[in-house]
C-alpha positions in Angstrom: 0.0 0.0 0.0 1.2 3.4 -0.8 2.5 5.8 1.9 -0.1 8.2 0.8 -2.9 5.8 1.8 -2.2 5.4 5.6 -3.4 7.1 8.7 -0.2 8.9 9.7 -1.9 11.4 12.0 -4.1 9.5 14.4 -5.8 12.8 15.4 -6.3 14.1 11.9 -9.5 14.7 9.9 -9.8 12.2 7.0 -11.5 11.6 3.8 -12.1 7.9 3.0 -13.8 5.9 0.5 -14.4 2.2 0.4 -16.4 -0.1 -1.9 -17.9 -3.6 -1.9 -16.0 -6.3 -3.6 -16.2 -6.1 -7.3 -18.2 -2.9 -6.8 -21.4 -4.8 -6.4 -24.5 -2.7 -6.0 -25.6 -4.0 -2.7 -27.2 -0.9 -1.1 -30.4 -1.0 -3.2 -32.9 -1.9 -0.4 -33.8 0.0 2.7 -32.8 -2.8 5.0 -29.2 -2.7 3.8 -28.9 1.1 4.1 -30.4 0.7 7.7 -27.4 -1.5 8.6 -25.0 1.3 7.6 -26.9 4.1 9.3 -27.3 2.0 12.5 -23.7 1.2 12.4 -22.6 4.8 12.0 -24.9 5.9 14.9 -23.4 3.1 17.1 -19.8 4.1 16.3 -20.6 7.8 16.9 -22.1 6.9 20.3 -19.7 4.3 21.5 -16.4 4.3 19.5 -15.3 7.9 19.2 -16.5 8.4 15.4 -16.9 12.0 14.7 -18.6 12.1 11.3 -18.6 15.4 9.3 -19.7 14.4 5.9 -20.9 11.2 4.4 -22.7 9.5 1.3 -23.9 6.0 0.9 -23.9 4.8 -2.7 -25.1 1.5 -4.0 -21.6 0.0 -4.1 -19.4 2.3 -1.9 -19.3 4.8 0.9 -17.6 8.2 1.5 -16.8 9.7 4.9 -15.1 12.8 6.3 -14.4 11.8 9.9 -12.1 11.8 13.0 -11.4 9.4 15.5 -11.6 10.8 19.1 -9.7 7.7 20.3 -6.9 8.3 17.9 -7.5 4.9 16.2 -9.0 5.8 12.7 -7.7 2.6 11.2 -9.2 0.3 14.0 -12.5 2.3 13.8 -13.0 1.8 10.1 -11.8 -2.0 10.5 -14.5 -2.5 13.1 -17.1 -0.6 11.1 -16.5 -2.7 8.0 -16.2 -6.0 9.9 -19.6 -5.4 11.6 -21.4 -4.0 8.6 -20.1 -6.9 6.4 -21.5 -9.4 8.8 -24.8 -7.6 9.3 -25.4 -7.0 5.6 -24.6 -10.6 4.7 -27.2 -11.7 7.5 -29.8 -9.2 6.1 -29.3 -10.7 2.6 -29.6 -14.1 3.8 -32.8 -13.4 5.9 -34.5 -11.3 3.1 -37.1 -13.2 1.3 -37.6 -10.4 -1.3 -33.9 -10.5 -2.2 -34.0 -11.6 -5.9 -30.2 -11.5 -6.2 -29.6 -13.5 -2.8 -27.9 -16.6 -4.4 -25.7 -14.5 -6.7 -24.7 -11.9 -4.1 -23.9 -14.6 -1.5 -22.0 -16.6 -4.3 -19.9 -13.4 -5.2 -19.0 -12.6 -1.6 -18.1 -16.4 -1.0 -16.0 -16.3 -4.1 -14.1 -13.2 -3.0 -13.6 -14.7 0.5 -11.9 -17.9 -1.0 -9.5 -15.7 -2.9 -8.4 -14.0 0.5 -6.2 -16.0 2.8 -7.4 -13.8 5.9 -11.1 -14.4 5.3 -12.8 -17.4 6.4 -16.0 -17.4 4.4 -17.4 -14.1 2.8 -15.4 -11.0 1.9 -17.9 -8.0 1.6 -15.7 -5.0 1.6 -12.6 -4.2 -0.4 -9.7 -4.0 1.9 -8.4 -0.5 1.2 -9.9 2.7 2.5 -7.8 5.2 0.7 -7.5 7.6 3.7 -6.5 11.2 2.7 -5.7 13.5 5.6 -7.5 16.9 5.1 -5.0 19.7 5.9 -6.6 22.9 4.6 -10.1 24.5 4.3 -9.8 24.4 0.5 -9.2 20.6 0.5 -11.9 19.9 2.9 -14.5 21.9 0.8 -13.2 20.0 -2.3 -13.8 16.7 -0.7 -17.3 17.8 0.7 -18.3 18.8 -2.9 -17.0 15.6 -4.2 -19.0 13.5 -1.8 -22.2 15.5 -2.1 -22.1 15.6 -5.8 -21.4 11.8 -6.2 -25.1 11.0 -6.6 -25.4 13.7 -9.3 -22.4 12.5 -11.1 -23.8 9.0 -11.3 -27.1 10.3 -12.5 -29.3 9.4 -9.6 -30.4 12.8 -8.6 -30.2 16.4 -10.0 -29.7 18.0 -6.5 -27.4 16.7 -3.8 -30.1 17.2 -1.2 -32.4 14.8 -3.0 -30.1 11.8 -2.2 -31.5 10.3 1.1 -28.2 8.9 2.3 -26.0 12.0 2.2 -25.0 14.7 4.5 -25.9 17.2 1.9 -29.2 17.0 3.7 -27.7 17.6 7.1 -26.0 20.8 5.7 -29.6 21.9 5.0 -30.7 21.1 8.5 -32.4 17.7 7.6 -31.2 15.2 10.2 -33.7 12.5 9.5 -31.3 9.9 8.4 -28.1 10.4 10.4 -26.8 13.0 12.7 -23.4 14.5 11.9 -20.9 16.5 13.9 -20.6 20.1 13.3 -17.6 22.2 12.6 -17.6 25.7 11.3 -15.1 25.0 8.7 -17.1 22.2 7.0 -20.0 24.4 5.7 
């Protein structure tokens, strides 16, 4: 892994992106988005996760965050481990999931290719953390995150994407709460 993609400053503010294996569009049903939202809320309450900006897309996630416990790598590791387990369980339990066999087969196949995984691999391993060091870079990453649903053609206004902090920036906290910082607006 490149030196540029590591958490060097444990107290730093970071932009991260991570995707499902093979960029599979898993997050297409409310139940799977709920796993992500519940996991973020838990990590904010119990694991020192300060979340300033986010977007959940069908195959990937973007965060701007900080670890108050100075353990950003461990925080994301735990988040990914927990969400992968819970989403797999939700897929297995969902009688309406028309892609169930295929999804489980793809995750099992990815797990077999990985020596550190016992059964399923849900997330790609890298997070590509980028420390945010200036107001200009922070604003560029916020714009990137909030415009991701527009760039993919899902919406024409960033506040129309339900799983984005663009809504929080307009005082809509119905999906997730975020932490506030004056320089992030």
